[in-house]
One Martini backbone bead per residue (centre of mass of N, CA, C, O) as a GRO file, in nm:
protein
  503
    1MET     BB    1   1.069  -1.675  -1.438
    2ALA     BB    2   1.031  -1.420  -1.244
    3SER     BB    3   0.813  -1.292  -1.043
    4GLU     BB    4   0.640  -0.995  -0.952
    5TYR     BB    5   0.507  -1.188  -0.735
    6LYS     BB    6   0.470  -1.333  -0.426
    7LEU     BB    7   0.146  -1.323  -0.460
    8GLU     BB    8  -0.139  -1.532  -0.595
    9LEU     BB    9  -0.483  -1.497  -0.678
   10LYS     BB   10  -0.712  -1.716  -0.876
   11GLY     BB   11  -1.040  -1.765  -0.910
   12VAL     BB   12  -1.194  -1.730  -0.634
   13SER     BB   13  -1.424  -1.962  -0.475
   14LYS     BB   14  -1.706  -1.939  -0.223
   15SER     BB   15  -1.944  -2.150  -0.039
   16PHE     BB   16  -2.237  -2.133   0.148
   17PRO     BB   17  -2.519  -2.179   0.290
   18GLY     BB   18  -2.690  -1.936   0.088
   19ILE     BB   19  -2.382  -1.837   0.010
   20LYS     BB   20  -2.170  -1.633  -0.198
   21ALA     BB   21  -1.867  -1.520  -0.089
   22LEU     BB   22  -1.709  -1.599  -0.356
   23ASP     BB   23  -1.638  -1.454  -0.710
   24ASN     BB   24  -1.372  -1.456  -0.884
   25VAL     BB   25  -1.109  -1.387  -0.718
   26GLN     BB   26  -0.835  -1.149  -0.694
   27LEU     BB   27  -0.464  -1.141  -0.611
   28ALA     BB   28  -0.170  -0.916  -0.608
   29VAL     BB   29   0.155  -0.939  -0.447
   30ARG     BB   30   0.423  -0.752  -0.373
   31PRO     BB   31   0.732  -0.729  -0.279
   32GLY     BB   32   0.771  -0.497  -0.030
   33THR     BB   33   0.458  -0.460   0.047
   34VAL     BB   34   0.143  -0.295   0.105
   35HIS     BB   35  -0.178  -0.458   0.083
   36ALA     BB   36  -0.487  -0.342   0.057
   37LEU     BB   37  -0.798  -0.481   0.181
   38MET     BB   38  -1.111  -0.384   0.065
   39GLY     BB   39  -1.436  -0.356   0.240
   40GLU     BB   40  -1.710  -0.444   0.345
   41ASN     BB   41  -1.893  -0.608   0.543
   42GLY     BB   42  -1.921  -0.909   0.351
   43ALA     BB   43  -1.714  -0.891   0.094
   44GLY     BB   44  -1.467  -1.140   0.171
   45LYS     BB   45  -1.189  -1.095   0.298
   46SER     BB   46  -1.158  -1.310   0.519
   47THR     BB   47  -1.230  -1.551   0.346
   48LEU     BB   48  -0.993  -1.520   0.154
   49MET     BB   49  -0.773  -1.555   0.378
   50LYS     BB   50  -0.879  -1.841   0.470
   51CYS     BB   51  -0.806  -1.973   0.208
   52LEU     BB   52  -0.505  -1.910   0.203
   53PHE     BB   53  -0.464  -2.042   0.510
   54GLY     BB   54  -0.653  -2.315   0.524
   55ILE     BB   55  -0.940  -2.287   0.671
   56TYR     BB   56  -1.048  -2.291   0.386
   57LYS     BB   57  -1.199  -2.448   0.110
   58MET     BB   58  -1.189  -2.389  -0.206
   59ASP     BB   59  -1.384  -2.439  -0.492
   60GLU     BB   60  -1.202  -2.226  -0.645
   61GLY     BB   61  -0.868  -2.196  -0.759
   62GLU     BB   62  -0.538  -2.023  -0.719
   63ILE     BB   63  -0.195  -2.056  -0.593
   64TYR     BB   64   0.088  -1.823  -0.583
   65ILE     BB   65   0.445  -1.863  -0.515
   66ASP     BB   66   0.673  -1.718  -0.691
   67GLY     BB   67   0.506  -1.848  -0.952
   68GLU     BB   68   0.411  -2.098  -0.790
   69LYS     BB   69   0.209  -2.352  -0.771
   70THR     BB   70  -0.018  -2.408  -0.486
   71VAL     BB   71  -0.116  -2.597  -0.193
   72ILE     BB   72  -0.358  -2.528   0.079
   73SER     BB   73  -0.498  -2.718   0.353
   74ASP     BB   74  -0.357  -2.566   0.603
   75PRO     BB   75  -0.206  -2.368   0.844
   76ASP     BB   76   0.056  -2.532   0.862
   77GLU     BB   77   0.127  -2.516   0.561
   78ALA     BB   78   0.129  -2.217   0.536
   79MET     BB   79   0.369  -2.165   0.734
   80LYS     BB   80   0.573  -2.345   0.574
   81LYS     BB   81   0.519  -2.135   0.313
   82GLY     BB   82   0.528  -1.829   0.455
   83ILE     BB   83   0.242  -1.791   0.604
   84ALA     BB   84   0.090  -1.534   0.803
   85MET     BB   85  -0.159  -1.461   1.075
   86VAL     BB   86  -0.360  -1.186   1.189
   87HIS     BB   87  -0.632  -1.188   1.361
   88GLN     BB   88  -0.923  -1.026   1.441
   89GLU     BB   89  -1.015  -1.276   1.618
   90LEU     BB   90  -0.925  -1.377   1.909
   91GLN     BB   91  -0.768  -1.711   2.035
   92PRO     BB   92  -0.679  -1.744   2.328
   93VAL     BB   93  -0.495  -1.892   2.605
   94LEU     BB   94  -0.560  -1.759   2.904
   95ALA     BB   95  -0.426  -1.984   3.113
   96ARG     BB   96  -0.164  -1.909   2.968
   97SER     BB   97   0.117  -1.806   2.864
   98VAL     BB   98   0.270  -1.603   2.648
   99ALA     BB   99   0.476  -1.813   2.547
  100GLU     BB  100   0.274  -2.043   2.491
  101ASN     BB  101   0.119  -1.883   2.275
  102MET     BB  102   0.353  -1.835   2.079
  103PHE     BB  103   0.433  -2.175   2.081
  104LEU     BB  104   0.195  -2.304   1.972
  105GLY     BB  105   0.282  -2.607   1.812
  106ARG     BB  106   0.628  -2.514   1.857
  107PHE     BB  107   0.795  -2.625   2.083
  108PRO     BB  108   1.082  -2.612   2.226
  109CYS     BB  109   1.329  -2.880   2.243
  110HIS     BB  110   1.465  -3.140   2.451
  111ARG     BB  111   1.678  -3.398   2.565
  112ILE     BB  112   1.619  -3.666   2.820
  113GLY     BB  113   1.726  -3.895   2.684
  114PRO     BB  114   1.432  -4.032   2.562
  115LEU     BB  115   1.320  -3.757   2.619
  116LYS     BB  116   1.082  -3.496   2.516
  117VAL     BB  117   1.128  -3.152   2.617
  118ILE     BB  118   1.058  -2.854   2.713
  119ASP     BB  119   1.226  -2.542   2.647
  120HIS     BB  120   1.173  -2.286   2.853
  121LYS     BB  121   1.410  -2.098   2.831
  122LYS     BB  122   1.399  -2.058   2.521
  123MET     BB  123   1.102  -1.961   2.515
  124TYR     BB  124   1.142  -1.704   2.682
  125GLU     BB  125   1.366  -1.574   2.518
  126GLU     BB  126   1.218  -1.558   2.245
  127THR     BB  127   0.972  -1.401   2.344
  128GLU     BB  128   1.128  -1.150   2.433
  129LYS     BB  129   1.249  -1.085   2.156
  130TRP     BB  130   0.967  -1.055   1.994
  131LEU     BB  131   0.849  -0.837   2.175
  132LYS     BB  132   1.069  -0.621   2.116
  133GLU     BB  133   0.992  -0.596   1.811
  134VAL     BB  134   0.694  -0.468   1.934
  135ASN     BB  135   0.743  -0.297   2.189
  136MET     BB  136   0.734  -0.525   2.426
  137ASP     BB  137   0.777  -0.574   2.804
  138PHE     BB  138   0.640  -0.813   2.903
  139ASP     BB  139   0.595  -1.108   3.071
  140PRO     BB  140   0.623  -1.424   2.944
  141LYS     BB  141   0.498  -1.562   3.217
  142ALA     BB  142   0.238  -1.437   3.183
  143GLN     BB  143  -0.085  -1.440   3.190
  144LEU     BB  144  -0.286  -1.370   2.934
  145GLY     BB  145  -0.551  -1.288   3.102
  146THR     BB  146  -0.401  -1.020   3.225
  147LEU     BB  147  -0.436  -0.884   2.969
  148SER     BB  148  -0.502  -0.689   2.726
  149ILE     BB  149  -0.621  -0.670   2.420
  150GLY     BB  150  -0.378  -0.515   2.301
  151GLN     BB  151  -0.161  -0.714   2.410
  152MET     BB  152  -0.272  -0.967   2.269
  153GLN     BB  153  -0.228  -0.855   1.988
  154SER     BB  154   0.084  -0.823   2.010
  155VAL     BB  155   0.139  -1.128   2.040
  156GLU     BB  156   0.033  -1.200   1.756
  157ILE     BB  157   0.231  -1.026   1.599
  158ALA     BB  158   0.487  -1.161   1.709
  159LYS     BB  159   0.417  -1.444   1.609
  160ALA     BB  160   0.420  -1.376   1.306
  161VAL     BB  161   0.715  -1.262   1.294
  162SER     BB  162   0.854  -1.532   1.408
  163HIS     BB  163   0.813  -1.700   1.122
  164ASP     BB  164   0.957  -1.573   0.885
  165ALA     BB  165   0.776  -1.445   0.667
  166LYS     BB  166   0.671  -1.372   0.332
  167VAL     BB  167   0.363  -1.362   0.438
  168ILE     BB  168   0.144  -1.110   0.586
  169ILE     BB  169  -0.162  -1.115   0.763
  170PHE     BB  170  -0.367  -0.828   0.840
  171ASP     BB  171  -0.658  -0.835   1.057
  172GLU     BB  172  -0.719  -0.579   1.219
  173PRO     BB  173  -0.458  -0.499   1.414
  174THR     BB  174  -0.563  -0.194   1.546
  175SER     BB  175  -0.843  -0.235   1.696
  176SER     BB  176  -0.673  -0.268   2.005
  177LEU     BB  177  -0.481  -0.024   1.976
  178SER     BB  178  -0.278   0.203   2.051
  179GLU     BB  179  -0.103   0.450   1.916
  180SER     BB  180   0.174   0.338   2.003
  181GLU     BB  181   0.128   0.050   1.908
  182ALA     BB  182   0.074   0.121   1.615
  183GLU     BB  183   0.347   0.257   1.558
  184ALA     BB  184   0.510   0.000   1.613
  185LEU     BB  185   0.387  -0.161   1.380
  186PHE     BB  186   0.475   0.033   1.144
  187LYS     BB  187   0.780  -0.010   1.193
  188ILE     BB  188   0.779  -0.308   1.138
  189MET     BB  189   0.667  -0.297   0.848
  190HIS     BB  190   0.902  -0.136   0.730
  191THR     BB  191   1.114  -0.347   0.785
  192LEU     BB  192   0.974  -0.578   0.620
  193LYS     BB  193   0.991  -0.435   0.351
  194GLU     BB  194   1.309  -0.427   0.340
  195LYS     BB  195   1.296  -0.760   0.337
  196GLY     BB  196   1.049  -0.838   0.125
  197VAL     BB  197   0.779  -0.842   0.254
  198ALA     BB  198   0.448  -0.942   0.222
  199MET     BB  199   0.146  -0.740   0.280
  200ILE     BB  200  -0.175  -0.789   0.417
  201TYR     BB  201  -0.420  -0.522   0.471
  202ILE     BB  202  -0.688  -0.504   0.703
  203SER     BB  203  -0.899  -0.205   0.703
  204HIS     BB  204  -1.118   0.079   0.818
  205LYS     BB  205  -0.870   0.283   0.838
  206MET     BB  206  -0.803   0.529   0.621
  207ASP     BB  207  -0.544   0.663   0.735
  208GLU     BB  208  -0.374   0.401   0.723
  209ILE     BB  209  -0.384   0.344   0.419
  210LYS     BB  210  -0.260   0.615   0.325
  211ARG     BB  211   0.010   0.568   0.487
  212ILE     BB  212   0.100   0.236   0.417
  213ALA     BB  213   0.001   0.188   0.136
  214ASP     BB  214   0.063   0.084  -0.203
  215ASP     BB  215  -0.190  -0.103  -0.243
  216VAL     BB  216  -0.538  -0.149  -0.372
  217THR     BB  217  -0.803  -0.370  -0.295
  218ILE     BB  218  -1.149  -0.408  -0.405
  219MET     BB  219  -1.446  -0.525  -0.246
  220ARG     BB  220  -1.785  -0.662  -0.348
  221ASP     BB  221  -1.990  -0.902  -0.273
  222GLY     BB  222  -1.748  -1.123  -0.344
  223THR     BB  223  -1.604  -0.926  -0.543
  224TYR     BB  224  -1.393  -0.789  -0.792
  225ILE     BB  225  -1.309  -0.449  -0.862
  226GLY     BB  226  -0.997  -0.360  -0.790
  227THR     BB  227  -0.659  -0.215  -0.864
  228TRP     BB  228  -0.452   0.029  -0.689
  229ALA     BB  229  -0.279   0.288  -0.623
  230ALA     BB  230  -0.278   0.461  -0.333
  231LYS     BB  231  -0.187   0.748  -0.457
  232ASP     BB  232  -0.462   0.745  -0.660
  233LEU     BB  233  -0.633   0.763  -0.390
  234THR     BB  234  -0.895   0.856  -0.218
  235ILE     BB  235  -1.108   0.821   0.032
  236GLU     BB  236  -1.357   0.871  -0.137
  237ASP     BB  237  -1.289   0.656  -0.349
  238ILE     BB  238  -1.293   0.411  -0.171
  239ILE     BB  239  -1.581   0.432  -0.061
  240THR     BB  240  -1.727   0.423  -0.331
  241LYS     BB  241  -1.609   0.140  -0.423
  242MET     BB  242  -1.723  -0.015  -0.171
  243VAL     BB  243  -2.045   0.077  -0.189
  244GLY     BB  244  -2.130   0.205  -0.497
  245HIS     BB  245  -2.141   0.497  -0.358
  246GLU     BB  246  -2.192   0.786  -0.221
  247LEU     BB  247  -2.069   0.904   0.106
  248THR     BB  248  -2.220   1.123   0.319
  249ASP     BB  249  -2.234   1.212   0.620
  250ILE     BB  250  -2.160   0.991   0.847
  251TYR     BB  251  -2.262   1.199   1.056
  252PRO     BB  252  -2.526   1.275   1.216
  253PRO     BB  253  -2.711   1.515   1.320
  254LYS     BB  254  -2.736   1.728   1.618
  255ASP     BB  255  -3.093   1.762   1.665
  256ARG     BB  256  -3.116   1.720   1.962
  257THR     BB  257  -3.304   1.738   2.283
  258PRO     BB  258  -3.230   1.707   2.588
  259GLY     BB  259  -3.347   1.606   2.895
  260GLU     BB  260  -3.378   1.466   3.157
  261VAL     BB  261  -3.233   1.302   3.412
  262VAL     BB  262  -3.146   0.938   3.423
  263LEU     BB  263  -2.840   0.956   3.522
  264GLU     BB  264  -2.654   0.915   3.841
  265VAL     BB  265  -2.312   0.962   3.922
  266SER     BB  266  -2.150   0.919   4.259
  267GLY     BB  267  -1.843   0.847   4.368
  268VAL     BB  268  -1.726   0.605   4.218
  269SER     BB  269  -1.560   0.293   4.309
  270SER     BB  270  -1.332   0.056   4.311
  271ILE     BB  271  -1.197  -0.220   4.475
  272HIS     BB  272  -0.965  -0.138   4.296
  273GLU     BB  273  -0.712   0.090   4.341
  274LYS     BB  274  -0.615   0.097   4.010
  275SER     BB  275  -0.877   0.210   3.932
  276PHE     BB  276  -1.152   0.369   3.966
  277ARG     BB  277  -1.213   0.706   4.100
  278ASP     BB  278  -1.437   0.925   4.196
  279VAL     BB  279  -1.700   0.911   3.996
  280SER     BB  280  -1.886   1.174   3.809
  281PHE     BB  281  -2.210   1.176   3.641
  282ASN     BB  282  -2.434   1.243   3.361
  283LEU     BB  283  -2.762   1.158   3.208
  284ARG     BB  284  -2.981   1.221   2.937
  285LYS     BB  285  -3.243   1.238   2.763
  286GLY     BB  286  -3.159   1.195   2.437
  287GLU     BB  287  -2.849   1.118   2.480
  288ILE     BB  288  -2.494   1.144   2.380
  289ILE     BB  289  -2.222   1.021   2.552
  290GLY     BB  290  -1.871   1.054   2.575
  291PHE     BB  291  -1.577   0.841   2.622
  292GLY     BB  292  -1.255   0.937   2.679
  293GLY     BB  293  -0.920   0.808   2.617
  294LEU     BB  294  -0.671   0.615   2.701
  295VAL     BB  295  -0.521   0.346   2.735
  296GLY     BB  296  -0.602   0.281   3.083
  297ALA     BB  297  -0.837   0.491   3.186
  298GLN     BB  298  -1.109   0.309   3.281
  299ARG     BB  299  -1.373   0.302   3.113
  300THR     BB  300  -1.463   0.004   3.096
  301GLU     BB  301  -1.453  -0.049   3.406
  302LEU     BB  302  -1.679   0.152   3.477
  303MET     BB  303  -1.906   0.026   3.308
  304GLU     BB  304  -1.894  -0.250   3.443
  305GLY     BB  305  -1.973  -0.132   3.720
  306LEU     BB  306  -2.259  -0.029   3.625
  307PHE     BB  307  -2.336  -0.340   3.515
  308GLY     BB  308  -2.207  -0.563   3.740
  309ILE     BB  309  -1.920  -0.688   3.674
  310ARG     BB  310  -1.816  -0.487   3.880
  311HIS     BB  311  -1.707  -0.386   4.192
  312LEU     BB  312  -1.803  -0.159   4.441
  313SER     BB  313  -1.701   0.046   4.716
  314SER     BB  314  -1.843   0.321   4.612
  315GLY     BB  315  -2.134   0.508   4.587
  316GLU     BB  316  -2.384   0.641   4.349
  317ILE     BB  317  -2.698   0.528   4.182
  318LYS     BB  318  -2.924   0.685   3.956
  319VAL     BB  319  -3.258   0.617   3.827
  320HIS     BB  320  -3.487   0.839   3.791
  321GLY     BB  321  -3.396   0.939   4.097
  322LYS     BB  322  -3.333   0.635   4.180
  323ARG     BB  323  -3.190   0.435   4.388
  324VAL     BB  324  -2.938   0.186   4.303
  325LYS     BB  325  -2.842  -0.162   4.313
  326ILE     BB  326  -2.540  -0.296   4.152
  327LYS     BB  327  -2.426  -0.651   4.141
  328SER     BB  328  -2.542  -0.712   3.852
  329PRO     BB  329  -2.666  -0.739   3.541
  330ARG     BB  330  -2.955  -0.794   3.626
  331ASP     BB  331  -2.982  -0.526   3.785
  332ALA     BB  332  -2.937  -0.347   3.546
  333MET     BB  333  -3.168  -0.445   3.367
  334ASN     BB  334  -3.391  -0.376   3.589
  335ALA     BB  335  -3.295  -0.057   3.554
  336GLY     BB  336  -3.249  -0.006   3.232
  337ILE     BB  337  -2.965  -0.152   3.152
  338GLY     BB  338  -2.732  -0.168   2.886
  339MET     BB  339  -2.452  -0.373   2.719
  340ILE     BB  340  -2.189  -0.320   2.489
  341THR     BB  341  -1.914  -0.475   2.429
  342GLU     BB  342  -1.584  -0.472   2.304
  343ASP     BB  343  -1.578  -0.797   2.296
  344ARG     BB  344  -1.740  -0.961   2.069
  345ARG     BB  345  -1.633  -1.261   2.105
  346GLY     BB  346  -1.602  -1.293   2.416
  347THR     BB  347  -1.881  -1.095   2.527
  348GLY     BB  348  -2.114  -1.100   2.300
  349ILE     BB  349  -2.130  -1.359   2.153
  350PHE     BB  350  -2.286  -1.673   2.058
  351GLY     BB  351  -2.108  -1.868   1.844
  352CYS     BB  352  -2.298  -2.148   1.857
  353LEU     BB  353  -2.535  -1.970   1.775
  354SER     BB  354  -2.793  -1.818   1.657
  355ILE     BB  355  -2.948  -1.529   1.575
  356LYS     BB  356  -3.198  -1.582   1.738
  357ASP     BB  357  -3.052  -1.643   2.009
  358ASN     BB  358  -2.887  -1.377   2.028
  359VAL     BB  359  -3.147  -1.199   2.041
  360GLY     BB  360  -3.359  -1.368   2.230
  361VAL     BB  361  -3.220  -1.392   2.511
  362SER     BB  362  -3.338  -1.102   2.623
  363VAL     BB  363  -3.674  -1.213   2.568
  364TYR     BB  364  -3.776  -1.491   2.668
  365ASN     BB  365  -3.933  -1.397   2.933
  366LYS     BB  366  -4.165  -1.246   2.743
  367PHE     BB  367  -4.217  -1.545   2.570
  368LEU     BB  368  -4.439  -1.707   2.751
  369LYS     BB  369  -4.617  -2.015   2.783
  370CYS     BB  370  -4.732  -2.100   3.080
  371GLY     BB  371  -4.434  -1.991   3.197
  372PHE     BB  372  -4.234  -2.225   3.005
  373VAL     BB  373  -4.314  -2.169   2.699
  374LEU     BB  374  -4.198  -2.085   2.399
  375ASP     BB  375  -4.278  -1.824   2.163
  376HIS     BB  376  -4.158  -1.860   1.853
  377LYS     BB  377  -4.329  -1.667   1.677
  378LYS     BB  378  -4.265  -1.405   1.836
  379ILE     BB  379  -3.959  -1.427   1.821
  380ASN     BB  380  -3.927  -1.433   1.517
  381SER     BB  381  -4.057  -1.152   1.471
  382VAL     BB  382  -3.843  -0.989   1.628
  383VAL     BB  383  -3.587  -1.082   1.464
  384GLU     BB  384  -3.685  -1.007   1.178
  385ASP     BB  385  -3.724  -0.710   1.240
  386SER     BB  386  -3.419  -0.656   1.308
  387ILE     BB  387  -3.301  -0.738   1.040
  388ASP     BB  388  -3.449  -0.514   0.873
  389LYS     BB  389  -3.367  -0.258   1.035
  390LEU     BB  390  -3.038  -0.336   1.031
  391ASN     BB  391  -2.937  -0.485   0.781
  392ILE     BB  392  -2.887  -0.801   0.804
  393LYS     BB  393  -2.670  -1.029   0.657
  394THR     BB  394  -2.886  -1.315   0.594
  395PRO     BB  395  -3.054  -1.612   0.514
  396SER     BB  396  -3.126  -1.648   0.832
  397ILE     BB  397  -3.211  -1.689   1.176
  398ARG     BB  398  -3.042  -1.979   1.179
  399GLU     BB  399  -2.783  -1.863   1.153
  400HIS     BB  400  -2.475  -1.860   1.245
  401ILE     BB  401  -2.300  -1.601   1.376
  402ALA     BB  402  -2.003  -1.700   1.294
  403ASN     BB  403  -2.077  -1.652   0.970
  404LEU     BB  404  -2.050  -1.363   1.011
  405SER     BB  405  -1.966  -1.067   1.001
  406GLY     BB  406  -1.860  -0.828   1.216
  407GLY     BB  407  -2.085  -0.618   1.151
  408ASN     BB  408  -2.326  -0.812   1.177
  409GLN     BB  409  -2.272  -0.899   1.464
  410GLN     BB  410  -2.307  -0.617   1.587
  411LYS     BB  411  -2.607  -0.581   1.499
  412VAL     BB  412  -2.714  -0.817   1.666
  413ILE     BB  413  -2.639  -0.699   1.942
  414VAL     BB  414  -2.808  -0.449   1.914
  415SER     BB  415  -3.078  -0.607   1.878
  416ARG     BB  416  -3.085  -0.732   2.157
  417TRP     BB  417  -3.122  -0.447   2.314
  418LEU     BB  418  -3.367  -0.343   2.158
  419ALA     BB  419  -3.553  -0.581   2.248
  420ASN     BB  420  -3.521  -0.498   2.562
  421ASP     BB  421  -3.556  -0.186   2.608
  422PRO     BB  422  -3.367   0.028   2.712
  423ASP     BB  423  -3.292   0.348   2.856
  424ILE     BB  424  -2.984   0.251   2.886
  425LEU     BB  425  -2.688   0.254   2.664
  426ILE     BB  426  -2.397   0.081   2.650
  427MET     BB  427  -2.113   0.162   2.419
  428ASP     BB  428  -1.829  -0.032   2.347
  429GLU     BB  429  -1.697   0.009   2.073
  430PRO     BB  430  -1.938  -0.002   1.829
  431THR     BB  431  -1.716   0.004   1.554
  432ARG     BB  432  -1.527  -0.223   1.581
  433GLY     BB  433  -1.447  -0.367   1.279
  434VAL     BB  434  -1.605  -0.156   1.094
  435ASP     BB  435  -1.733  -0.043   0.830
  436VAL     BB  436  -1.834   0.256   0.694
  437GLY     BB  437  -2.127   0.168   0.623
  438ALA     BB  438  -2.193   0.032   0.900
  439LYS     BB  439  -2.139   0.280   1.067
  440HIS     BB  440  -2.357   0.458   0.955
  441GLU     BB  441  -2.587   0.272   1.053
  442ILE     BB  442  -2.516   0.284   1.358
  443TYR     BB  443  -2.550   0.587   1.383
  444GLU     BB  444  -2.851   0.592   1.302
  445ILE     BB  445  -2.942   0.415   1.533
  446MET     BB  446  -2.847   0.592   1.762
  447LYS     BB  447  -3.018   0.834   1.684
  448ASP     BB  448  -3.295   0.688   1.715
  449ILE     BB  449  -3.266   0.618   2.007
  450ALA     BB  450  -3.251   0.911   2.108
  451ASN     BB  451  -3.516   1.010   1.969
  452GLN     BB  452  -3.686   0.802   2.171
  453GLY     BB  453  -3.545   0.880   2.467
  454LYS     BB  454  -3.288   0.757   2.491
  455ALA     BB  455  -2.970   0.662   2.635
  456ILE     BB  456  -2.608   0.719   2.566
  457ILE     BB  457  -2.303   0.538   2.618
  458MET     BB  458  -1.983   0.617   2.471
  459ILE     BB  459  -1.708   0.434   2.374
  460SER     BB  460  -1.408   0.581   2.215
  461SER     BB  461  -1.093   0.563   2.012
  462GLU     BB  462  -1.226   0.743   1.799
  463MET     BB  463  -1.216   1.065   1.745
  464ALA     BB  464  -1.425   1.123   1.527
  465GLU     BB  465  -1.658   0.969   1.670
  466LEU     BB  466  -1.659   1.123   1.934
  467LEU     BB  467  -1.709   1.407   1.795
  468GLY     BB  468  -1.962   1.321   1.595
  469MET     BB  469  -2.171   1.185   1.836
  470SER     BB  470  -2.140   1.390   2.075
  471ASP     BB  471  -2.288   1.606   2.307
  472ARG     BB  472  -2.085   1.490   2.522
  473ILE     BB  473  -1.759   1.492   2.700
  474TYR     BB  474  -1.575   1.255   2.873
  475VAL     BB  475  -1.245   1.253   3.029
  476MET     BB  476  -1.007   1.008   3.091
  477CYS     BB  477  -0.748   0.951   3.362
  478ASN     BB  478  -0.636   0.731   3.573
  479GLY     BB  479  -0.959   0.677   3.680
  480ARG     BB  480  -1.046   0.976   3.596
  481ILE     BB  481  -1.214   1.266   3.561
  482ARG     BB  482  -1.073   1.556   3.383
  483GLY     BB  483  -1.322   1.623   3.178
  484GLU     BB  484  -1.572   1.848   3.026
  485ILE     BB  485  -1.751   1.862   2.713
  486THR     BB  486  -2.023   2.080   2.589
  487GLU     BB  487  -1.918   2.233   2.344
  488GLU     BB  488  -1.888   2.217   2.005
  489SER     BB  489  -1.643   2.422   1.980
  490GLU     BB  490  -1.464   2.230   2.202
  491MET     BB  491  -1.463   1.981   2.002
  492THR     BB  492  -1.146   1.861   2.014
  493GLN     BB  493  -0.850   1.694   2.000
  494GLU     BB  494  -0.692   1.874   2.188
  495ASN     BB  495  -0.882   1.870   2.438
  496VAL     BB  496  -0.892   1.569   2.479
  497MET     BB  497  -0.578   1.529   2.515
  498ARG     BB  498  -0.539   1.716   2.753
  499TYR     BB  499  -0.713   1.540   2.950
  500ALA     BB  500  -0.582   1.251   2.887
  501THR     BB  501  -0.284   1.375   3.011
  502GLN     BB  502  -0.388   1.435   3.323
  503PHE     BB  503  -0.200   1.310   3.589
   0.00000   0.00000   0.00000
């Protein structure tokens, strides 16, 4: 008898040292549908998918494809059985070409006598074909490291589609995509639905779920809560089932009164002609200013320039009225500036180190005995205090940060900078890939930072976040600031987009 479901997971359990990540979880996905898998960070969504994809070996449970029980021991076997996965955290080979990344581990080959060699011509042609499927037209021969994060994500999506899979797992696929790139993805997904492909979609963007999902399964703390038709759930229903209680007023009130100017940026330009040019703005004590704009507006590049990651060709930076020269991140930190980068995995965490080391690295120089011996007792106290204040879910401070969920990793990075106590904190996409509950917690942390008299610069591609958290908004387009929005009544999506498209 044919199965109603393309894929079924039954009774899946998985434990790590000190944590039961999954406890008797189930999932049933119908062919030709988008099945949203929802839950807070740490709920076990990614762990469940890694069990399905053969990255983790589940302790208990069964997998059925088209009604037949199967065993998947590694990702190669998963792909052979028609399962593809677009991972939340990219792991590209930056020094190789787009095409080489697309066909890594499955290069097309031909024979020259007894030798088997890579067929580069076919590889480039196939790559170009699949990139066009996701509406991307960049050069297959381009080095992947020269692309933006959004473009790298598009390569991963094209790679998954190219496997002609029966089941495709999308783990936060639009977290780094522009609106146009996301629209292209949704069109591809619609085509895949018509072909009978089953898709599992993990996202914290509620508007996406309501728009594209047919069914919704919700998990909480590693357990299965239930499955519903997406049309029968409101966004409020989903949030309540995810967090276990009603969550209202996700954005804290803007009841702060900014003080004197703490940062003045005047006429700064990048050494690269096609980057940011002649940018000026200011930031006040106890204030959160937002930077809006479309992908490619050079917001991140500007902040990297202020933090000393990129070199400036001209302009002036004053902190507390005093001119500072910032040629490196160390110069920025000495001036009281900290920065949380947008690429959590690539430039945020030290994946092979513990939570203690990831938080403590910013304050080790403050806790030295005799000038060269670390005072671990004091460092442990600082890290444990950070874990308590930010509600980081971990069995201990010695847990490897790579074992935490994305939201908890982000809170560890925030803890690092809070321990360093900067006067000015740059937060680039602070809640990317973070669930609604963790977002609320991070927003409260940002409010507390501002209330303590610190100042925050926030880059956000989420319009609601930009409008909900900012006291003022600067909007960039093509490397320049095109507008400043200062009045709450003027903070609308229409005004932001009007400035963001002023070429």
